[in-house]
C-alpha positions in Angstrom: 13.3 86.5 68.4 14.3 88.5 65.3 18.0 87.7 65.7 17.3 84.0 66.3 15.1 83.9 63.2 17.7 85.6 61.1 20.3 83.0 62.3 18.0 80.2 61.4 17.5 81.7 57.9 21.2 82.2 57.6 21.9 78.6 58.5 19.2 77.4 56.1 20.6 79.6 53.3 24.1 78.3 54.0 23.0 74.7 53.8 21.0 75.4 50.6 24.1 77.0 49.1 26.3 74.1 50.2 23.8 71.5 48.8 23.6 73.2 45.4 27.3 73.0 45.0 27.8 69.6 46.6 25.3 68.0 44.2 27.5 69.1 41.3 30.8 68.4 43.0 30.2 65.6 45.4 33.9 64.6 45.6 34.7 68.1 47.0 32.3 68.4 49.9 35.1 69.0 52.5 36.7 71.6 50.3 33.4 73.3 49.6 32.6 73.7 53.3 36.1 75.0 54.0 36.0 77.5 51.1 32.6 78.7 52.2 34.0 79.4 55.6 37.2 81.0 54.3 36.1 83.0 51.3 33.1 85.3 51.3 33.4 85.5 47.5 33.1 81.7 47.2 30.3 81.7 49.7 28.5 84.3 47.6 28.9 82.2 44.4 27.4 79.2 46.2 24.5 81.3 47.3 23.9 82.7 43.9 23.9 79.2 42.5 21.2 78.1 45.0 19.1 81.2 44.2 19.5 80.7 40.4 18.4 77.0 40.8 15.4 78.1 42.8 14.5 80.7 40.2 14.8 78.2 37.4 12.5 75.8 39.3 10.0 78.6 39.6 10.2 79.3 35.9 9.7 75.7 35.0 6.6 75.5 37.2 5.0 78.5 35.6 3.3 77.9 32.3 3.2 81.7 31.7 7.0 82.1 31.6 8.6 82.2 28.2 11.4 79.7 27.3 13.8 82.6 27.1 13.6 83.1 30.9 14.4 79.4 31.3 17.5 79.7 29.0 18.7 82.8 30.9 18.6 81.1 34.3 20.2 77.9 32.9 23.0 80.0 31.3 23.6 81.8 34.7 23.7 78.4 36.5 26.1 77.0 33.9 28.4 80.1 34.4 28.3 79.8 38.2 29.1 76.1 38.0 32.1 76.8 35.9 33.3 79.5 38.2 32.8 77.4 41.3 34.6 74.5 39.6 37.5 76.7 38.8 37.7 77.9 42.4 37.7 74.4 43.6 40.4 73.3 41.1 42.5 76.3 42.1 42.2 75.5 45.8 43.0 71.9 45.1 46.3 72.9 43.3 47.5 74.9 46.3 49.9 73.3 48.7 48.8 73.5 52.3 51.1 75.5 54.6 52.5 74.4 57.9 49.8 73.7 60.4 47.1 73.6 57.7 44.4 70.9 58.1 45.0 69.8 54.5 
């Protein structure tokens, strides 16, 4: 049961990571899914974005958190979005090779 539960959590995490990026880059959903499968670094960026958005939501719900924490999470989110956007743009500039699904 432990392995099955881990897989469910992995799938949920993957979908949350995808959703976080797809909300910001809806025109690139296919590319996002492909890059998440092909690049562990890109997948990690997407996961970090989902985690940062979750953390920001927690900060916003807490009246005890200072505004500085909110700014820190928002800055991280902004940086991740720029980095993901650059990766998507770079991937879009590449010409597909023979036999590529592109």
